[in-house]
N, C-alpha and C positions, 0 to 999 in steps of 0.2 A: 381822717378816721377810716377811709375806705381802702380795702385791699383787694387784689385780684385772687389771692388765696388766703383762706383763713380756716382755723380749726373751730369746730362747733362741739362743745361738750354737751352732754344730754343725759336725762333719765326718762324712762318711758314706763307706762303701765298699760297693758292690754286687758281691759276689763271685759272679758268675754264670758258671760254667765256670772261668775263670782266677781264681786267688786274688790279690787286690790286697794286702790286709792283714787281719789278724784280731785276736784278743784281746790277745796280747802286745804287738803294735805299738801298738794303741789305748791301752793303759795307759801305754806308754812316751811316746806323744805327750802324753797328759794330764799325766803326771808332769813332763815337760820344760817344758810350758807354765806349770804352776803354780809350779815351783821356779826355773826359769831366767828366765822372762819376768816373772812376777808376784812373784818373790823370796820365796815362802812357804817357810819352813824345812821340809825334807823330813820331819822328825820330827813336824810338825803334821798331816801328811796321813794319812788313814785311808781305805782302800778296803774297803767293806763288800759282800760278795758276796751276791747274792740271785737271785730269778727274776722276770722281767718278763713280763706278759701284756697283750695289748690288740689289738683289731682282728682277732682270729682268728689271731694269731701269738704266738710266745713265744720266750724265750731267756734265758740267764744274763745277769746284769747286775752292775755295780759302782756303788754310791753313793759318791761322792767327798766326804768330810767334812773340814772344818777347824774344830777346836774346837766340834764339834757342829753346825756349819752345813753343810748340803748345798749344794755349789757346782756339782756336775756329776753326770750319770748316764751311764754307758756301757753300752749294750745290745747284745747279740750274738744277733740273731734267726736261728734256723735250724730252728725248728719251726713247723708249722701246728697249730692246736688244733681237734680234731674230737671232739665228745662228751666234753669235758674230758680228752682224751688228747693227748699231744704226739707228732706224727708228723714225723720228720725231713724237711726240704726239701733240694732240690739247691742252692738259693740260700743263701748265708750273708751276712747283711746287718749291717753295723756302723751303729748309729744312736746318736748321742751328743747330749747337750744340756748346755750350760754357761750358768748363769744370769748374764747380764751385770750386772744390778743387784746381785745377791748378791755377786759378786766385787768390784764397785766398793765396796759397803758394807764388805766385809772389808778392803779396802785403806785405806779412810778411817778406820775404827775409831770411827764415831759410835754413840750409844746404840741407834738404830733405823735400819732401812733407809730410812725416810722422811727422816730428818735428812741422810742422804747424798745422795739424789737430788733432794730438794726444798730444798736449803740456801738458794738464792737466793729462792725463793718464801716461805719461812718468815721470812727477813729482811725481805722486802717487806711482809709482813703486820704484823710487830711494829713496823716503822718508820712505816707509813702509817695504821694503825688502832688505835694505842695499846694494843697487845696485849703483855702481859708476856713478856719473853724466857724461853726454857726454862731451868730450873735444871739445869745439866749434871751437877752432883754427884748430885742426886736421880735424874735419869734414868739415869745410868750404873749406879747401885746397883740401882734398881728393876727395870730391864729385864734386868739381869744375873741377878737372882734369879728374875724371871718366866720366864726361858728354861728353868728347871729345875723350876718350881712352877706350879700352876694356880690356886691360891686367891688372887685379887687382893687381897681384903680383909686377909687375914693378912699378905701381903707388904707392903701399905701400912702396916700397924701396925708391923711390924718395922723397915721403912726409916725411918719417922717417929722411932722410938726411937733408932736408930743415929745419925741425923743431928741429933737434937734438934729436929725440926720438928713443928709442929702438924699432926695428922692431917687436919683439915679443909682446911688449906692444901695438903697433899700431894694430897688427893682432887680439889680444884679445879684444881690445876695439871695433873694427869694427865687429868682430864675435858676440860679446854680443849685439850690437845694431841692427845688422841684425836680430837676433832672436827676439828682442823686437819689431822692426818694423813689422816683419812678424806676430807675435802673435796679435798685435793690429789691423793690417789691416784685418787679417782673422776673428778676433772676431767681428768686425763691420759688415763684410759681412755675418757672420752666423746669426746675428740678423734678417737681411732682408730675407735671404734664408729660414731659419726655420720658421720665422714669416709669410712668404708667403705660407707656406704649403709644402715645400720640406722636404722629410723625407730621412735621410741618408740610402744609399743602395749601391748595387754593379753595378748599371746601371744608365745611363742618368744623370739628374741633381742631383739625390740622391748620385751618385758616387762623384760628385764634392764637395757636402756638407761633405761627410765622409772624403774625401781627406783633406779638410781644417781643420777639427777637429783633425785628426791624425797628421797632420803637425804641428798644433799649440801645441799639447801635447808634441811632440818631441822637439820643440824649447823652450818650457817652461822649460824643463830639463836643457837646456843650461843656462837659466837665473837664476832660483832658484827652488829647489824642494818644497819650501813652498808656491808657488803660484798656485792657482787653476784656471783652465780655466773659470769655471762658474763665479768666482769673477771678472775676467777681463771683460768678456762679460757684466756682470751686471753693472760694473763701467762705461763702454762705453755707455751703454744705459742711465744711469743717466745723462750723458752729453748731450744727443741728444733727450731726451724724450719730451721736449717742442716742438720740430719740428716734431716728429713722435709719437704723443700720441696714435695712433691706435694700436701700438705694446705693450702697457702697460699691457693689459689683457692677452697677449700671452707670456709674459716673463717667467712665471712659467713653461709653457710647453717647451719653448725654452731651459731653463736651465736644465730641466729634461731630454730632449733628449741628450744634451751635456754630462751630467753626465752618462747616460746610455751607450752612445757611448764610453766614457772613460773606463768604467768597461769592456766593450766588448773588447776594444783595449788592455788593460793591460793583460787580460786573454789570448788573442791571442799571445802576446809577450812571455808570460811564456812558451807556447807550441811550440814556433817557434825555439828555440835553437836546439832541437833534430833533427828537419827537416833539418835545414841549415847545421848542423854538418855532417849529412849523405851525403848531396850533396857535401860538401867540401871533404869528404873522397873519394867519387867517382872521384872528380877532381884530387886528389893526386894519385889515382890508375892509372889514364890516363896520369899522369905527366903533367897536365895542370896548368899553373901559373897565367893566367888571367881569371877572371870570365866573362862569356858571358853577355852582356847587354840585350840580348833577354831573357835569363834565369832570369835576375834580374827583368825584366818587368813581366814575367810569374808568378814569386813568389809573386810579389806585387798584381797582378791581381787575382790570384787564392786563395792566403792565407792572403793577406793584410799585409805581412811582409815588412816593409820599407827597402830600400837599405842601410840605415845607419847601421842597425843591421846586415845585411849580410856582410857589410864591416868589422864591428867589429869582427865578428866570423871568417871571412876570414883571419884576421891578425894572429890568432892562428895557422892557417894551412899554413901560408906563401903564400896565394893566393891573388893576387891583385884584388880588387873590385873597378872599376872606375865608379863613378856616374856622368853621364852627367849633366851639369848645368841646362839643360832644361828638365830633366827627368820627373818632375811632370807636367810641362806645356804641354809636348807632350802627356802624358796620358790623361790629361784633354781635349785636342783637340779631341782625338779619341772618347772619350765618349760624348763630346758635339755635334759632328757632326754625331753621329751614325744614319745611314739611316733607315727610317721606312720600315718595310717589310710587312706592312698591305696590303692585296690585296683589291683593290677597285672593288667591285662588278660591273659588267657590263661595264668594260672598252672596251672590244671587241665589245659589243653592241653599245657603243657610236660611234665607228668608222663606224659601220654598219648603224646607223641612219644618220650619215653625208652623207654617200653614197646615201641613199634613198631620200634625199632632206629635206628641212625645214619642221618641223612639229609643229603645234600650241601647246602652253602650255596646259597641261591637267588641267581641273578645278577640284580642290581637294575638293570634297564634304565631305570627311571624317572629315575635320576640322570643317565644318559648321554643320554637322549632325552626330556626333559620335554615337548616339543611334539609328540611322535609319538603317534598314536592306535591303531595296530594292530601286533600282533606275533604270532609263532608260537612255540609251546613244546610241551614233552612232559610228561605227567603222571607224576610220580615216586611219589606216595603219595596214597591216598584214606583219609580218617579219618571215621568215622561217616557214610559215604555222600555227605555234602555238603561236607566240608572238603577242599579240593584243594590239593596242593603241586606246583608246577611247577618245571622246571629253571631257568627265567628268567621275569621278569614286568615289565610296564610299570605294573601296578597299585600305586599308593602305599598302604601300610598306615597305619592310624590311628596317630598319634603326635605329640607336641609340640603338642597342642591343634589339630591339623589332622585333619579327618575323612578317612576312607579314600576312595579312588576308587570309582566304580561303573561298571558296564558289563556285558559278557557274554563268555562263552567259547563258541566255535562248534566243533562236532565232528559230521561226517557230516550237515550241514545242521540239526542239533539245537542249540537255543540254551539256554544255562544262564546265567541272570542272576547276576551277582556282586553280592551285597547288602552284603557287608562284607569287609574285608581286615585281617588281624592280622599283627604281626611277633613271632615267638617266637625270640629269639636272632638268628641270621642266616638264619632260615627264614621265608618269607612264606606265609601260609595264606589261601586264597581261600574264602570261605563262599558257596556257591551256594544258589539257591532250591529246587533239586530234585536228587535223585540221578541217576546215569546214567553218569558218567564213570568210567573204569577206568585202572589203572596201564598206562603205555605208550601211551595215546591221544595223538595229535597234535592240538593245539587251536589255534584262532586267537582271540586275545584282542582285544577292542575296548573302548577307554576312552571314557567319556562326557566328551568334551573340553570341552564347555561348563561342566560342573561342575568339571573340573580347572582350567580357565583362571580361573574365579571364585575358587577356593580359593587359587590361586597369587597372584592380585591381593590377596586378603585377608591372606595371610601376609606378603608384602612390605610391605603397608600397615602391618601391626602393627609391623614394625621401624622404619618411618619415623616413626610416631606416638610410639614409645618415644624415639627420638632427639630429636624435637621437644619432648616432655615434659621431658627432661633439660635442654634449652637454655632452656626457659621457667621451670621450677620449681626447677631446681638439680640438681647431679650426685649428689645423694643418692638420686635416683629409681632404683628397681630393679623389674624385672618380678616380680610376685607370682603371675602366672598369665595364661593366654590361651586363647581358643577362637575358631577361625576358622570362619566359616559363609558360606553362599551369600547369604542375605538380610541377615544381621546378624552382626557379630563383636564380641568384647570383649577388652579388655586391662586387666589388674589391675596397678596400680603402687603402690609404697609412697610415702606422702606424709603429712606430719604434720598437715595441715589440709585442709579442703574446697577443691577447685579452684574458683576464682571464674569468673564468666562471662567476664571479660576474659581470664583465663589460658586458658580453654577456646578462646576465639576465636583467640588467638595460636597455640596448638598446631595448630588446624585450618588457619590461614593458612600457617604454616610448612610443615606436612605437604604441602599442595597445591602450594607453591612447589617442593618437592623433586620432586614428580610432574611438574610442568611443565618442570623443568630436564632431564627425561628422562635421569637419571643411570644409568650402567651398573651392573648388579648382577653382581658377580664371585663365582664359586664356585670355591674351590680347597682343597687339603688341605695341612695343616701338622702337624709334630710338636707335641705338647702343649707342650714347653718353648719352642720357637720362637714358637708362637702366644701363649703367656702373656707372653713377653718383649716381643713387639710390641704386643699389645693390652691386657695386664693381665687381671685376673679379671672385668672387665666383659664378657668373652666369654660368660660363663656366665649369661646372662639367663634362659634356660629351664631352668636347673639344671646341675649339673656333669655333663659327659659322660665316662663311664668308659672312655675309649679313649686309646691312645697317639697315634693320628693323628686330628686333628680336621677336620671339614668346616666350613670358614669361609664364611659368607655375608656379603659386604661390599658395602654400597651406597657407591659411591665418595665419599670425603670426608664421609661422614655417619655410618655405623653399621657395626659388624662384630660378628658373633656366631657362636658355635659352634652350628650348627643343622642338623638332619637333614631339614628341610621342603623343599617345592618352591616355587620363586620365579620371578617373571617375569624376563626378561633385561634390561629397562630399566624405570625407574620410570614412564615415560610410558604404559606399557601398563595401568596401574592405572585411569586415568581420574580420576574425582572421589573424594575422601575426605570424608565428611560425618560429623562427630560428632553423634549424635542425643541422647545422654543421658549424664550422669555421676552416679554415686551412690556413697556411702560404704558399702561392704559390711561392713567391720569397722574397729575402731580402727586407724588407720595404713595403711589400704588403700583406694584409690579405684578404682572400676570405670568404664572408658570404653567405652561402646557406640558402635560406628561402622558405617557402610555404605560400600561401595566400588563403583566402576564403575557398571553399569546400575542396581543396587539403590539407590545413592546418588542417581542422577538421578531415578529414580521417586519416591524419598522427597521430593526437592525439588519435583517436580511436584505431589505430594499436598499439600505445605504451601501451595503457590501456590493450589491449588484450594480448600483450606480458607479461605485469606485471601479469595478472591473470594466464596465463599459467605457468609462473615462480613460482608463489605462490603455484599452484597445484603441480608442480614438487617437490617443497621443502616440500610439505605437511605441510604447515603452513599458518595461516591466519594473521600472524604478519607483521610488516613492512618489505618490500622486502630487503631493504638495510641491516637491522639487520639480516635477515635470511641468506643472502649471506655472511655477515661478520662471522656469526656463522659457516657456512660450511667451509669458508676459514681457520678459526682458527682450526677447527677439522681436516681439511686436512693437515695443517701445523704440528699439533701434531702427526698425523699418519706418515707423511713423516720422522719426526725426529726419531720416534720409529723404522721405517723401516730401516733408515740409521744406527742406532745403531746395529740392528740385522744383517744387511748386513755387517757391519764392523767386527762384531764378527765372522761371518761365513768366511769372507775373511782371517781373522787372523788365524783361525783354519786350513784353506786350505793352507795358506802360511807355517805354521809350518809343515804340512804334506809334502809339496814339499821339504822343507829343510831337513826333515828326510830322504826322498828318493832320495836326490840329489847325484851326483857323488862327492866323497870327496877325496881330496889330502891333507893329513895332516889337517890343519885348514881351507883350502879353500874349498868352496862348489860351484859346478857348476850346474846350472839349465838350461835346454834347453827343452821346452815343447810346445806342441800345446794345446791351451785351447779353444775349440769350445763353452764352456759355456758362454764366454763373447761376448757381442753384440756390444761393442763400444771400440774404441781406448782409450777414456778417462778413462773408467773403468779399462782397462789393465794397463795404466800408474799408476792409483791409487793403484792397486794390487801390482805392482812392487815396489812402494814406501813402502808399508807395509812390503814386504820381506826385503828391505834394513834396515828398522827400527829394525826388529827382529834379523838380523845378519849382521855385517859389513864386514865379510870375505866371500862375495858371488859375483859370476858373474851370472847374470840372463839374459836369452834370451827367450822371450815368443812370441808365434805366435797365431793369431786368424784368421780363415777363414771367409771372407766376401762374398758377392754375386758375385763380379767380380774379386776379388783379395785377397791377404793375407796381413794383416798388422802385424807389429812386433815392439817390444819395447826391447831395450838392456839397462841394468843398471849395473854399477860397484860399489860395496860397498866401504865404506871409508877406510876399513882395507886392501884393495888390492893395490898392487903397480901399480898405474895407469900409470906410465911412461912406464911400460912393457906391461901390459894388459889394453887395453882401448876399449871403445865401438866403436869407429870409425874403428878400425882394424877388429873387428868382423863384423861390417857393410860391410866392403870391401869384406870379405869372402862370405857373403850372396849374394851380387851383382855379384861377380865373378862366383860363383857356380851355381846360379839359376836365376839371372837377377832381375832387379828392380831398385829402387832408394831410397835414404835415407841419413841421416846424422844429425848432431847436434853438440855434444861436446864429449870430452874424456870419461866423466862419464855417459853420457846419449845419446842414439841415437834412432831414430824411422824411419820407412820407409814402403814401400809397395813392394810386389812381384807381378808382372803382371800376371793375369790369375789365374786359380785354379790349383795349383801344389802341393797339399797336400802330394801326394805320394813320393815326393822328400825330404820332411822335415826331415824324420828320418835319412836319409843319411847325410843331411846338419848338423843336430845336432851332429852326430858323428864327423864330421870334425871340428865343433866348440869346442867339447870336446878335440880333439887331439891338436888343436892350443893352447888352454888355458893350458893344462897339459904340453905341450912342453915348453912354455914360463915360466911357473911356476917352472918346474924342472931345467931349465937353470939358 
């Protein structure tokens, strides 16, 4: 009966002052709808009274049930909840919800809700992919019994006995259709999640989208390896497109995201086996037989490895991996309720203001006169000597990723620099660099207009770039954050993969085209309902604005957002927009760094200057890229030549060491300090050359480093390694002189702590003695 996406039908009444209707009428509306329209016999209806709480409000409610199925909830909110106490409100609000899919299921009488709403898709799967059709008799009996019992295994057994069916057949049939129902349900949900701009990631709503995709991919393997998830999603949309035509133009990007996530998931699965096998071996060493559920969660959270794969690998190691039935739902809950850790500027000041008494709302002149630089005002309140509240102000407070204005207040020829401005509710607080102002003082405020102008340019440019990103990358793009600055600004957007150089170039070109077209930037106020009807929820790129009346910033024919920031009046005032860098700051979020106006021009000049200096350095007037490519090619050729020369020299040196080695019959023993080497890697390479030149050799080479001595031990293939091995020689070094090391019988490496070169000659003699003694024995 449960779905990850469902439609809730409703009717509401906001009884504010005048009573429209209340509980009796609401129950009557419900009763008439269900009995007269849907023809449900009235004796089947049950109204269960209870108490509903949520969002700081509460009220009595009725759950409307038909044969145990809840089809509607009728809530009568008239309390606000404070410290777990219900306090009556003046407003009486009727809030109802009718489950569309549940009512449809009730009317069709199918075994499950999935059979009702996915009838066509189930038929498509059975017809095109050789999937056995559902056993209706089995499903009717099984799901009827499961609606009142929770023990699936005992119900399986009882149903098998009643119908005379093999229990394994029953289990296979139920498992198959559990997978089918899951994939169909998740696929429908993904259309709406991805279509509404959610990008799969490792956090928040994006985490839930990724969870649904990966879960669907796993369940598809249980159904048939021939079915592609994108085909299922596309098929479902073809059934509902007449009801949701607004998603039609988004389907290409929805399918592209799903396919991208699939490739990412399959790549992760390939890499997961080694990781899990290592963990399983650690469990075996500790003699643990049951895999920790907490570790199961950590593996899924950090690496994306599903518990089903962990269980499969665990079977090889005889380790029991128990997957709780609510594993995924518990994870989803954690990510869904993740608490915001954003610090709200001025919270302590809000408490301070409450203590100081009620203060009138500050008149916001910056919205009325954004290009004005001077104003006169009166001081209403002084807090902590330096925090000044005026009756009106041109100073824009920090907010929406836009820094506050700066400037100064003038009183009796005394200048007070305004270093920061905060907005607390409807009050603007000016933070000055020194005390001196008092309540009642008349002041003259002066805005740093150069700073204001550049911040306005950056803010409007942010809206332009966001609009360009949507047109280049797709309409799933959503603003995830922004910061406007004088020298550099940034815009964070949701996207499922890295932005390519070509896409970056397109975004920049389109953005500058909008600037050159000098489009008008309109600012006006609309009621929330009218604004949402006209522009949709894409208005809220900077977050939902908790106001009944919204301030809309519209770049004509390009972008419209609910925004409290300051903007230029026409796009041509921005000048140049230059994207300087793009990086992925987290899974599913790309950060675009950009410069505007004079900062962008200076940046271009600096690039040109760097190019000129590079060309002079290369002593060429040709194309910089070609010049660098030429140097890289020449450098590569020189490196290859140097490598050949180096290899020949090491070969000659190795032959010399072999000639001067300690010989016992055919066995050669080399133990030397080689200060000529500067790295362990080169010493290993040199040791391998010795092994290639002679198989009957034991080699132990040392190189002094700044703070220690590194060593490499190798045993040739012609030496009896069961008697003479590298680890035993390594033990002699550690015992005689101290240090650490290890690896394998034929190869070991390690370090001796401190500079102890004077002891290496004596150490080599002991290694010679050990090898000769073993060899002669």
